[in-house]
MOPAC internal coordinates of N, CA, C and O (Angstrom, degrees):
PM7 1SCF
backbone

  N    0.0000 0     0.00 0     0.00 0    0    0    0
  C    1.4614 1     0.00 0     0.00 0    1    0    0
  C    1.4079 1   119.20 1     0.00 0    2    1    0
  O    1.2310 1   117.21 1   -34.37 1    3    2    1
  N    1.3180 1   122.92 1   145.63 1    3    2    1
  C    1.4212 1   123.25 1  -171.23 1    5    3    2
  C    1.5371 1   109.78 1  -153.73 1    6    5    3
  O    1.2310 1   123.11 1   -18.70 1    7    6    5
  N    1.2931 1   111.64 1   161.30 1    7    6    5
  C    1.4868 1   119.63 1   171.99 1    9    7    6
  C    1.4854 1   112.48 1  -113.67 1   10    9    7
  O    1.2310 1   119.18 1   -33.67 1   11   10    9
  N    1.3300 1   119.18 1   146.33 1   11   10    9
  C    1.4080 1   122.23 1   178.08 1   13   11   10
  C    1.5636 1   101.58 1  -120.94 1   14   13   11
  O    1.2310 1   122.49 1   -12.84 1   15   14   13
  N    1.3169 1   112.84 1   167.16 1   15   14   13
  C    1.4208 1   114.94 1  -176.65 1   17   15   14
  C    1.6577 1   108.46 1  -130.00 1   18   17   15
  O    1.2310 1   120.96 1   -47.74 1   19   18   17
  N    1.2313 1   115.77 1   132.26 1   19   18   17
  C    1.4659 1   119.87 1   174.55 1   21   19   18
  C    1.5614 1   105.62 1  -105.33 1   22   21   19
  O    1.2310 1   120.36 1   -60.32 1   23   22   21
  N    1.2953 1   116.92 1   119.68 1   23   22   21
  C    1.4650 1   126.16 1   176.48 1   25   23   22
  C    1.4599 1   110.79 1  -132.06 1   26   25   23
  O    1.2310 1   119.82 1   -27.85 1   27   26   25
  N    1.2678 1   117.95 1   152.15 1   27   26   25
  C    1.4808 1   125.41 1   169.82 1   29   27   26
  C    1.5011 1   109.44 1  -112.79 1   30   29   27
  O    1.2310 1   116.60 1  -161.26 1   31   30   29
  N    1.2380 1   124.06 1    18.74 1   31   30   29
  C    1.4587 1   131.47 1   178.42 1   33   31   30
  C    1.5390 1   110.71 1   -51.75 1   34   33   31
  O    1.2310 1   117.46 1   143.04 1   35   34   33
  N    1.2925 1   122.44 1   -36.96 1   35   34   33
  C    1.4241 1   121.71 1   178.49 1   37   35   34
  C    1.5209 1   118.36 1   -68.43 1   38   37   35
  O    1.2310 1   125.06 1   161.93 1   39   38   37
  N    1.3634 1   107.89 1   -18.07 1   39   38   37
  C    1.6167 1   113.82 1   179.27 1   41   39   38
  C    1.5161 1   104.88 1  -100.03 1   42   41   39
  O    1.2310 1   114.69 1  -170.19 1   43   42   41
  N    1.3039 1   127.67 1     9.81 1   43   42   41
  C    1.3900 1   126.17 1  -175.73 1   45   43   42
  C    1.5945 1   108.82 1  -102.97 1   46   45   43
  O    1.2310 1   121.02 1   -38.46 1   47   46   45
  N    1.2594 1   115.66 1   141.54 1   47   46   45
  C    1.4908 1   126.66 1   176.29 1   49   47   46
  C    1.5676 1   107.94 1   -59.27 1   50   49   47
  O    1.2310 1   118.51 1   147.69 1   51   50   49
  N    1.3622 1   120.45 1   -32.31 1   51   50   49
  C    1.4576 1   125.86 1  -176.68 1   53   51   50
  C    1.4601 1   114.37 1   -95.15 1   54   53   51
  O    1.2310 1   120.62 1  -161.68 1   55   54   53
  N    1.3048 1   116.43 1    18.32 1   55   54   53
  C    1.5126 1   117.89 1  -174.35 1   57   55   54
  C    1.5629 1   111.94 1   -55.12 1   58   57   55
  O    1.2310 1   120.05 1   137.82 1   59   58   57
  N    1.4098 1   117.51 1   -42.18 1   59   58   57
  C    1.4040 1   118.79 1  -173.74 1   61   59   58
  C    1.5819 1   112.63 1   -88.75 1   62   61   59
  O    1.2310 1   119.85 1   167.35 1   63   62   61
  N    1.3054 1   117.89 1   -12.65 1   63   62   61
  C    1.4414 1   117.98 1   176.50 1   65   63   62
  C    1.5013 1   115.52 1  -103.48 1   66   65   63
  O    1.2310 1   120.14 1   166.02 1   67   66   65
  N    1.3675 1   117.33 1   -13.98 1   67   66   65
  C    1.4318 1   119.83 1  -177.66 1   69   67   66
  C    1.5333 1   111.60 1   -92.23 1   70   69   67
  O    1.2310 1   118.99 1   -44.65 1   71   70   69
  N    1.3063 1   119.54 1   135.35 1   71   70   69
  C    1.4199 1   125.67 1  -179.78 1   73   71   70
  C    1.5937 1   112.01 1   -88.48 1   74   73   71
  O    1.2310 1   118.60 1   160.50 1   75   74   73
  N    1.1829 1   120.28 1   -19.50 1   75   74   73
  C    1.4901 1   123.75 1  -168.34 1   77   75   74
  C    1.5082 1   109.54 1   -54.69 1   78   77   75
  O    1.2310 1   118.89 1   128.20 1   79   78   77
  N    1.3851 1   119.71 1   -51.80 1   79   78   77
  C    1.4102 1   122.14 1  -174.50 1   81   79   78
  C    1.5903 1   110.67 1   -61.81 1   82   81   79
  O    1.2310 1   121.19 1   137.63 1   83   82   81
  N    1.3108 1   115.34 1   -42.37 1   83   82   81
  C    1.4638 1   115.30 1   176.87 1   85   83   82
  C    1.5045 1   113.81 1   -69.80 1   86   85   83
  O    1.2310 1   117.70 1   146.37 1   87   86   85
  N    1.2924 1   121.99 1   -33.63 1   87   86   85
  C    1.4641 1   122.93 1   173.85 1   89   87   86
  C    1.4377 1   113.03 1   -60.93 1   90   89   87
  O    1.2310 1   120.06 1   138.85 1   91   90   89
  N    1.2936 1   117.50 1   -41.15 1   91   90   89
  C    1.5132 1   125.18 1   179.82 1   93   91   90
  C    1.5310 1   109.97 1   -64.06 1   94   93   91
  O    1.2310 1   123.76 1   132.15 1   95   94   93
  N    1.3839 1   110.40 1   -47.85 1   95   94   93
  C    1.4816 1   115.75 1  -179.17 1   97   95   94
  C    1.5670 1   110.92 1   -61.27 1   98   97   95
  O    1.2310 1   120.27 1   137.54 1   99   98   97
  N    1.2761 1   117.08 1   -42.46 1   99   98   97
  C    1.4394 1   121.38 1  -178.81 1  101   99   98
  C    1.4635 1   111.39 1   -67.64 1  102  101   99
  O    1.2310 1   120.70 1   143.17 1  103  102  101
  N    1.3410 1   116.26 1   -36.83 1  103  102  101
  C    1.5198 1   119.80 1   178.40 1  105  103  102
  C    1.6079 1   112.02 1   -61.90 1  106  105  103
  O    1.2310 1   123.09 1   138.06 1  107  106  105
  N    1.3440 1   111.69 1   -41.94 1  107  106  105
  C    1.4804 1   114.21 1   172.02 1  109  107  106
  C    1.3933 1   117.08 1   -66.80 1  110  109  107
  O    1.2310 1   119.67 1   148.02 1  111  110  109
  N    1.3524 1   118.24 1   -31.98 1  111  110  109
  C    1.5735 1   122.38 1   172.63 1  113  111  110
  C    1.4559 1   112.37 1   -61.36 1  114  113  111
  O    1.2310 1   122.10 1   136.97 1  115  114  113
  N    1.4534 1   113.58 1   -43.03 1  115  114  113
  C    1.4969 1   121.30 1   172.66 1  117  115  114
  C    1.5132 1   115.52 1   -51.99 1  118  117  115
  O    1.2310 1   122.63 1   129.88 1  119  118  117
  N    1.3309 1   112.56 1   -50.12 1  119  118  117
  C    1.4476 1   121.64 1   178.56 1  121  119  118
  C    1.5382 1   111.12 1   -53.85 1  122  121  119
  O    1.2310 1   122.97 1   132.15 1  123  122  121
  N    1.3658 1   111.90 1   -47.85 1  123  122  121
  C    1.4478 1   116.14 1  -179.20 1  125  123  122
  C    1.4721 1   118.20 1   -62.57 1  126  125  123
  O    1.2310 1   123.18 1   149.62 1  127  126  125
  N    1.3900 1   111.51 1   -30.38 1  127  126  125
  C    1.4631 1   123.23 1  -176.77 1  129  127  126
  C    1.6232 1   115.26 1   -80.46 1  130  129  127
  O    1.2310 1   120.67 1   169.13 1  131  130  129
  N    1.3173 1   116.32 1   -10.87 1  131  130  129
  C    1.4264 1   123.02 1  -175.98 1  133  131  130
  C    1.6207 1   107.09 1   -62.79 1  134  133  131
  O    1.2310 1   122.91 1   -48.26 1  135  134  133
  N    1.3106 1   112.03 1   131.74 1  135  134  133
  C    1.4814 1   117.22 1  -178.02 1  137  135  134
  C    1.5118 1   110.75 1   -70.87 1  138  137  135
  O    1.2310 1   119.52 1   -33.18 1  139  138  137
  N    1.3578 1   118.51 1   146.82 1  139  138  137
  C    1.4122 1   123.61 1   172.90 1  141  139  138
  C    1.5265 1   111.23 1  -143.71 1  142  141  139
  O    1.2310 1   122.03 1   -11.73 1  143  142  141
  N    1.1733 1   113.73 1   168.27 1  143  142  141
  C    1.5606 1   117.99 1   179.44 1  145  143  142
  C    1.4769 1   113.51 1  -142.87 1  146  145  143
  O    1.2310 1   118.37 1   -15.36 1  147  146  145
  N    1.2232 1   120.71 1   164.64 1  147  146  145
  C    1.4505 1   122.79 1   176.63 1  149  147  146
  C    1.5118 1   109.71 1  -109.54 1  150  149  147
  O    1.2310 1   121.13 1   -42.57 1  151  150  149
  N    1.3844 1   115.44 1   137.43 1  151  150  149
  C    1.4006 1   121.35 1   171.41 1  153  151  150
  C    1.5444 1   103.80 1  -116.45 1  154  153  151
  O    1.2310 1   121.83 1   -79.67 1  155  154  153
  N    1.3671 1   114.10 1   100.33 1  155  154  153
  C    1.4597 1   115.62 1  -173.65 1  157  155  154
  C    1.5659 1   105.02 1    77.47 1  158  157  155
  O    1.2310 1   125.46 1    56.89 1  159  158  157
  N    1.3631 1   107.11 1  -123.11 1  159  158  157
  C    1.5526 1   111.76 1   178.42 1  161  159  158
  C    1.5365 1   111.06 1  -107.76 1  162  161  159
  O    1.2310 1   121.01 1  -177.38 1  163  162  161
  N    1.3721 1   115.68 1     2.62 1  163  162  161
  C    1.4671 1   119.17 1  -179.57 1  165  163  162
  C    1.4551 1   110.11 1   -95.81 1  166  165  163
  O    1.2310 1   122.70 1   -48.68 1  167  166  165
  N    1.3700 1   112.43 1   131.32 1  167  166  165
  C    1.5037 1   123.19 1   175.08 1  169  167  166
  C    1.5869 1   109.10 1   -79.27 1  170  169  167
  O    1.2310 1   124.25 1   -54.92 1  171  170  169
  N    1.3689 1   109.45 1   125.08 1  171  170  169
  C    1.4981 1   115.12 1  -179.61 1  173  171  170
  C    1.5076 1   111.96 1  -117.48 1  174  173  171
  O    1.2310 1   117.38 1   -45.59 1  175  174  173
  N    1.2492 1   122.60 1   134.41 1  175  174  173
  C    1.5177 1   124.38 1   178.25 1  177  175  174
  C    1.4829 1   107.83 1    78.64 1  178  177  175
  O    1.2310 1   122.39 1     7.89 1  179  178  177
  N    1.3623 1   113.03 1  -172.11 1  179  178  177
  C    1.4227 1   121.26 1  -177.33 1  181  179  178
  C    1.5805 1   114.82 1    57.79 1  182  181  179
  O    1.2310 1   121.75 1    13.86 1  183  182  181
  N    1.2661 1   114.25 1  -166.14 1  183  182  181
  C    1.4631 1   118.45 1   179.96 1  185  183  182
  C    1.5087 1   107.45 1   -91.33 1  186  185  183
  O    1.2310 1   120.32 1   -42.36 1  187  186  185
  N    1.3975 1   117.00 1   137.64 1  187  186  185
  C    1.3040 1   122.20 1  -179.19 1  189  187  186
  C    1.5315 1   113.36 1  -128.41 1  190  189  187
  O    1.2310 1   120.96 1  -168.68 1  191  190  189
  N    1.2683 1   115.76 1    11.32 1  191  190  189
  C    1.4558 1   119.35 1  -176.94 1  193  191  190
  C    1.5833 1   109.55 1  -105.75 1  194  193  191
  O    1.2310 1   119.35 1     7.27 1  195  194  193
  N    1.2766 1   118.85 1  -172.73 1  195  194  193
  C    1.3668 1   123.83 1  -178.59 1  197  195  194
  C    1.5246 1   111.63 1  -177.76 1  198  197  195
  O    1.2310 1   121.47 1   -25.67 1  199  198  197
  N    1.2636 1   114.79 1   154.33 1  199  198  197
  C    1.4381 1   116.13 1  -177.12 1  201  199  198
  C    1.5963 1   110.86 1   153.22 1  202  201  199
  O    1.2310 1   121.68 1    18.67 1  203  202  201
  N    1.3527 1   114.38 1  -161.33 1  203  202  201
  C    1.4574 1   117.93 1   178.03 1  205  203  202
  C    1.4408 1   112.05 1  -115.22 1  206  205  203
  O    1.2310 1   122.03 1   -43.84 1  207  206  205
  N    1.3509 1   113.72 1   136.16 1  207  206  205
  C    1.5409 1   116.90 1   177.39 1  209  207  206
  C    1.5292 1   100.90 1  -102.55 1  210  209  207
  O    1.2310 1   119.39 1   -58.06 1  211  210  209
  N    1.3374 1   118.76 1   121.94 1  211  210  209
  C    1.4700 1   124.73 1  -179.50 1  213  211  210
  C    1.5300 1   108.48 1  -101.35 1  214  213  211
  O    1.2310 1   121.07 1   -68.97 1  215  214  213
  N    1.2821 1   115.55 1   111.03 1  215  214  213
  C    1.4644 1   122.61 1   174.95 1  217  215  214
  C    1.5400 1   108.47 1   -98.78 1  218  217  215
  O    1.2310 1   122.27 1   -81.07 1  219  218  217
  N    1.2672 1   113.26 1    98.93 1  219  218  217
  C    1.5415 1   120.86 1  -177.65 1  221  219  218
  C    1.5111 1   111.17 1  -118.80 1  222  221  219
  O    1.2310 1   118.72 1   -80.77 1  223  222  221
  N    1.3018 1   120.05 1    99.23 1  223  222  221
  C    1.3988 1   128.55 1  -177.93 1  225  223  222
  C    1.5597 1   107.46 1   -73.10 1  226  225  223
  O    1.2310 1   122.10 1   -92.84 1  227  226  225
  N    1.2932 1   113.58 1    87.16 1  227  226  225
  C    1.5667 1   113.98 1  -171.21 1  229  227  226
  C    1.5761 1   110.62 1   -74.49 1  230  229  227
  O    1.2310 1   122.21 1   138.15 1  231  230  229
  N    1.4024 1   113.38 1   -41.85 1  231  230  229
  C    1.4208 1   115.49 1  -170.63 1  233  231  230
  C    1.5435 1   114.47 1   -93.35 1  234  233  231
  O    1.2310 1   117.66 1   157.54 1  235  234  233
  N    1.3143 1   122.06 1   -22.46 1  235  234  233
  C    1.4236 1   121.35 1  -175.11 1  237  235  234
  C    1.6043 1   112.69 1  -119.86 1  238  237  235
  O    1.2310 1   119.02 1  -170.18 1  239  238  237
  N    1.2446 1   119.47 1     9.82 1  239  238  237
  C    1.4174 1   120.42 1  -174.98 1  241  239  238
  C    1.6000 1   105.11 1   -81.01 1  242  241  239
  O    1.2310 1   122.13 1   -47.68 1  243  242  241
  N    1.3540 1   113.53 1   132.32 1  243  242  241
  C    1.4598 1   122.94 1  -177.98 1  245  243  242
  C    1.4985 1   106.13 1  -123.14 1  246  245  243
  O    1.2310 1   121.00 1   -73.32 1  247  246  245
  N    1.2584 1   115.70 1   106.68 1  247  246  245
  C    1.5587 1   121.39 1  -178.34 1  249  247  246
  C    1.4554 1   111.03 1   -62.71 1  250  249  247
  O    1.2310 1   121.45 1   -41.55 1  251  250  249
  N    1.3907 1   114.82 1   138.45 1  251  250  249
  C    1.5540 1   119.10 1   179.64 1  253  251  250
  C    1.5773 1   102.08 1   -73.91 1  254  253  251
  O    1.2310 1   121.27 1   -25.41 1  255  254  253
  N    1.2821 1   115.18 1   154.59 1  255  254  253
  C    1.5048 1   124.73 1   167.52 1  257  255  254
  C    1.5129 1   106.18 1   -87.94 1  258  257  255
  O    1.2310 1   120.29 1   -14.59 1  259  258  257
  N    1.2936 1   117.05 1   165.41 1  259  258  257
  C    1.4136 1   126.04 1   177.50 1  261  259  258
  C    1.5164 1   109.30 1   -54.05 1  262  261  259
  O    1.2310 1   117.18 1   144.41 1  263  262  261
  N    1.2797 1   122.96 1   -35.59 1  263  262  261
  C    1.4836 1   129.15 1  -178.40 1  265  263  262
  C    1.5461 1   110.93 1   -66.47 1  266  265  263
  O    1.2310 1   120.24 1   142.96 1  267  266  265
  N    1.2719 1   117.15 1   -37.04 1  267  266  265
  C    1.4426 1   123.77 1  -172.68 1  269  267  266
  C    1.5378 1   113.11 1   -79.99 1  270  269  267
  O    1.2310 1   120.10 1   180.00 1  271  270  269

């Protein structure tokens, strides 16, 4: 199981100065690195979920122009 991230950081003027996208990516990496073990056929501990993390800066997103 795994998580993916949907971000529009690459389209934002603040991509290089904003830490939010990087922090969210690192948090997902940490989830994937949590140790787990199996007891028989059952997975115990670690992360057991999966899905998509949607990072959508609604209020502070500033779209890049074609020149940027």
